[in-house]
MIVOVO-178692 format. One record per atom (N, C-alpha, C, CB): x, y, z. Coordinates in steps of 0.1 Angstrom, whole numbers, padded with zeros to 4 digits, always signed. Atoms other than C-alpha are relative to their C-alpha. Glycine has a CB too. Layout:
<pts>
XYZ...
</pts>
This chain:
<pts>
+0009-0013-0001+0000+0001+0001+0009+0012-0001-0008+0001+0013-0008-0014+0001+0014+0034-0010-0004+0012+0010-0002+0005-0016+0004-0011-0009+0015+0064+0013-0009+0010-0009+0013+0008+0007+0009-0008+0007-0012+0089+0005-0012-0005-0008+0007+0007-0007+0013+0006+0007-0039+0066-0010-0010-0004+0013+0006-0016-0010+0010+0002-0010-0072+0066+0009-0005-0015-0002-0012+0011-0002+0006+0013+0000-0085+0032+0018-0013+0001+0008+0010-0011+0005+0012+0002-0007-0120+0020+0031-0003-0013+0001-0010+0006-0006+0005+0014-0002-0135-0010+0045-0016-0001+0000+0007-0006+0013+0014+0000+0002-0171-0019+0035-0005-0013-0005-0004+0011-0008+0007+0012+0004-0196-0046+0025-0003-0001-0014-0012-0001+0007+0003+0002+0013-0199-0061-0009-0016-0001-0002+0008-0014-0005+0016+0002+0002-0237-0055-0019-0001-0008-0014-0009+0017+0000+0001+0004+0014-0231-0066-0058+0012-0002-0006-0008+0009-0008-0013+0003+0007-0206-0082-0079-0004-0003-0014+0009-0012+0006+0000+0002+0014-0202-0083-0116+0013-0002-0007-0008+0010-0006-0012+0002+0007-0176-0088-0143+0011+0010+0006-0003+0001-0013-0011-0008-0004-0146-0073-0126-0002+0013+0007+0007+0002-0011+0004-0011-0008-0165-0050-0103-0008-0002+0011-0006+0009-0008+0009+0001-0014-0178-0048-0067-0006+0014+0002+0009-0005+0015+0006-0012-0005-0202-0023-0054+0000-0002+0015-0015+0004-0006-0003+0002-0014-0191-0017-0019-0007+0010+0008+0013+0001+0003+0008-0009-0010-0213-0001+0009+0010+0003+0011-0015-0006+0006-0008-0004-0011-0190+0019+0032-0007+0007+0010+0010+0009-0006+0008-0007-0009-0207+0029+0066+0009+0009+0009-0008-0010+0007-0006-0006-0008-0198+0057+0088-0010+0008+0009+0008+0008-0008+0009-0009-0012-0213+0081+0117+0006+0012-0003+0002-0004+0019-0003-0015-0001-0215+0118+0119-0010+0006+0011-0001+0009-0015+0009-0007-0010-0229+0141+0144-0008+0012-0008+0009+0006+0014+0008-0011+0005-0258+0165+0133+0006+0012+0006-0014-0001+0004-0005-0013-0003-0244+0200+0136-0011+0008+0010+0004+0009-0013+0007-0006-0010-0274+0214+0152-0007-0005+0009-0006+0006-0005+0007+0007-0013-0293+0188+0172+0009-0008+0008-0012-0010-0005-0011+0007-0006-0261+0169+0180-0004-0015+0001+0003+0005+0016+0004+0015+0001-0277+0135+0171+0010-0007-0007-0014-0002-0006-0011+0008+0006-0254+0108+0160-0008-0007-0010+0009-0010+0011+0007+0007+0013-0264+0097+0124+0008-0011-0007-0002+0010-0012-0008+0011+0006-0254+0066+0104-0002+0005-0014-0006-0017+0003+0001-0004+0014-0244+0074+0069+0008-0012-0006+0007+0016-0003-0008+0008+0008-0232+0053+0040+0001+0006-0014-0006-0013+0000-0002-0004+0016-0218+0058+0004+0004-0014-0007+0012+0012-0002-0003+0012+0009-0215+0032-0023+0011+0003-0010-0011-0005-0007-0009-0002+0007-0183+0029-0041+0000-0012-0009+0012+0003+0007-0003+0013+0010-0175+0007-0074+0014-0002-0001-0005+0002-0015-0015+0004-0001-0143-0011-0071+0005-0009-0010+0004-0006+0013-0005+0011+0011-0122-0029-0098+0006-0011+0008+0011+0006-0012-0003+0013-0004-0118-0065-0089+0005-0010-0011-0010-0005+0008-0004+0006+0011-0099-0081-0118+0000-0017+0002+0014+0006-0004+0000+0016-0001-0096-0118-0103-0016-0004+0006+0014-0006+0011+0012+0001-0007-0133-0115-0088-0001-0009+0012-0009-0005-0009-0001+0007-0013-0123-0126-0054-0011+0003+0010+0014+0004+0005+0009-0004-0009-0148-0108-0035-0014-0006-0002-0002+0014-0001+0015+0007+0001-0185-0124-0029-0008+0010+0007-0002-0017+0009+0010-0009-0008-0216-0107-0018-0001-0002+0014-0014-0002-0005+0002+0002-0013-0217-0101+0018+0015+0000+0007-0007-0014+0003-0011+0000-0007-0180-0102+0023+0006+0015+0004+0009-0006-0009-0004-0013-0003-0161-0071+0041+0013+0000-0006-0001+0005+0015-0012+0000+0008-0133-0060+0018+0005+0014+0001-0003-0004-0015-0007-0013-0001-0108-0032+0018+0004+0005-0014+0012-0003+0008-0003-0004+0012-0105-0009-0011+0008+0012-0001-0012+0003-0008-0011-0010-0001-0080+0017-0020-0003+0009-0014+0017-0007+0001+0002-0012+0009-0083+0050-0041+0011-0003-0012+0002+0015+0008-0008+0002+0011-0068+0046-0075-0003+0010-0013-0001-0014-0004+0002-0009+0011-0066+0063-0111-0013-0006-0006+0013+0000-0009+0014+0003+0006-0100+0062-0130+0004-0013-0011-0007+0014-0009-0002+0011+0008-0103+0027-0144-0013-0001-0012+0001-0013+0011+0010-0003+0009-0135+0034-0161-0009+0014+0002-0009-0012+0001+0007-0012-0003-0162+0061-0160-0003+0003+0012-0010+0002-0007+0004-0003-0014-0174+0055-0126+0010-0007+0010-0014-0006+0002-0009+0009-0011-0147+0031-0110+0013+0010+0002+0005-0017-0005-0011-0009-0004-0120+0051-0091+0006-0008+0011-0004+0015+0005-0004+0006-0014-0114+0026-0062+0004-0017-0006-0015+0001+0014-0004+0014+0004-0095-0011-0066-0001-0009+0013+0016+0001-0007-0001+0009-0009-0099-0041-0046+0014-0004+0006-0007-0011-0004-0014+0002-0006-0071-0047-0021+0000-0015+0007+0002+0012+0012+0002+0014-0006-0082-0077+0001-0014-0003+0006+0009-0002+0011+0012+0005-0009-0109-0098+0020+0001+0001+0014-0002-0015-0002-0001-0001-0014-0112-0086+0055-0006-0011+0009-0005+0012+0005+0009+0011-0007-0139-0110+0067-0010-0006-0011-0009+0007+0014+0008+0009+0009-0155-0138+0045-0014-0003+0005+0007-0012-0002+0013+0002-0003-0192-0141+0045-0001-0015+0000-0011+0008-0009+0001+0015-0001-0206-0173+0055-0010-0004-0014-0008-0005+0017+0006+0004+0011-0230-0172+0024-0013-0005+0002+0008-0010-0007+0012+0005-0004-0259-0183+0044-0011+0011+0001+0001-0007+0012+0011-0010-0003-0291-0162+0040-0010-0008+0006-0005+0007-0012+0010+0004-0010-0318-0166+0065-0012+0002-0008+0000+0007+0015+0015+0000+0007-0353-0172+0047-0010+0001+0011-0003-0014-0010+0012-0001-0009-0379-0158+0072-0013+0001-0006+0001+0013+0009+0013-0001+0006-0406-0155+0047-0009-0012+0003+0000+0002-0013+0006+0011-0002-0414-0190+0051-0005-0004+0014+0009-0007-0005+0002+0001-0014-0411-0193+0089-0012+0010+0005+0013+0004+0007+0012-0012-0006-0432-0159+0094-0014-0005-0005+0002+0016-0007+0013+0004+0004-0460-0173+0071-0007-0011+0007+0002-0004-0012+0006+0011-0006-0464-0204+0092-0004+0005+0013+0009-0010+0001+0003-0005-0011-0465-0183+0123-0010+0009+0001+0010+0005+0004+0011-0009+0002-0489-0158+0111-0013-0006+0000+0003+0008-0012+0013+0006+0000-0526-0163+0118-0005+0002-0014-0009+0005+0012+0007+0002+0015-0545-0174+0086-0012+0006+0001-0003-0016-0004+0014-0008+0002-0572-0152+0073-0011-0011-0005+0001+0013-0012+0013+0009+0005-0606-0171+0068-0007+0008-0011-0012-0004+0013+0007-0006+0012-0618-0164+0034-0014-0001-0001+0005-0006-0010+0015+0003+0000-0655-0156+0031-0004+0000-0014-0008+0011+0007+0005-0001+0013-0673-0164+0000-0006+0012-0005-0008-0008-0003+0005-0012+0004-0681-0135-0022-0016-0001-0001+0006+0004-0014+0014-0001+0000-0716-0122-0016-0006+0005-0012-0003+0009+0009+0004-0004+0009-0738-0117-0044-0005+0014+0000-0007-0007-0003+0003-0015-0002-0746-0081-0054-0015+0000-0004+0010+0009-0010+0016-0002+0004-0784-0073-0053-0001+0012-0009-0009+0003+0014+0002-0011+0007-0796-0052-0080-0014+0007+0006-0001-0004-0015+0013-0007-0007-0822-0024-0069-0010-0001-0012+0004+0018+0005+0010+0001+0009-0855-0024-0088+0001+0012-0009-0014-0001+0007+0001-0012+0008-0851+0012-0102+0013-0003-0012+0002+0014+0011-0011+0000+0008-0819+0001-0122-0003-0010-0013+0011-0005+0009
</pts>
């Protein structure tokens, strides 16, 4: 790593051919109210070997423009993701009370129509 290059650590949101979209989170203090706010920014990073997977925490470094929007390059994987996504939709559907469907009532026509 060269001196003077900015580095960031973030989570991979999406990968495609030689490109990762990385979400870098931070915190800042609101200047008026003083509340601590979470902020995030997305960076497009160049990953020529496609080493990073979705969910990994990776380190990226500032570099010369590689394309129209890519100004960062992949350095290393800091934490590998487990790759296991929890599917709660099925479990929640089983726990939720089931609605009883009522048969549709026929519409009565008025005598004047």
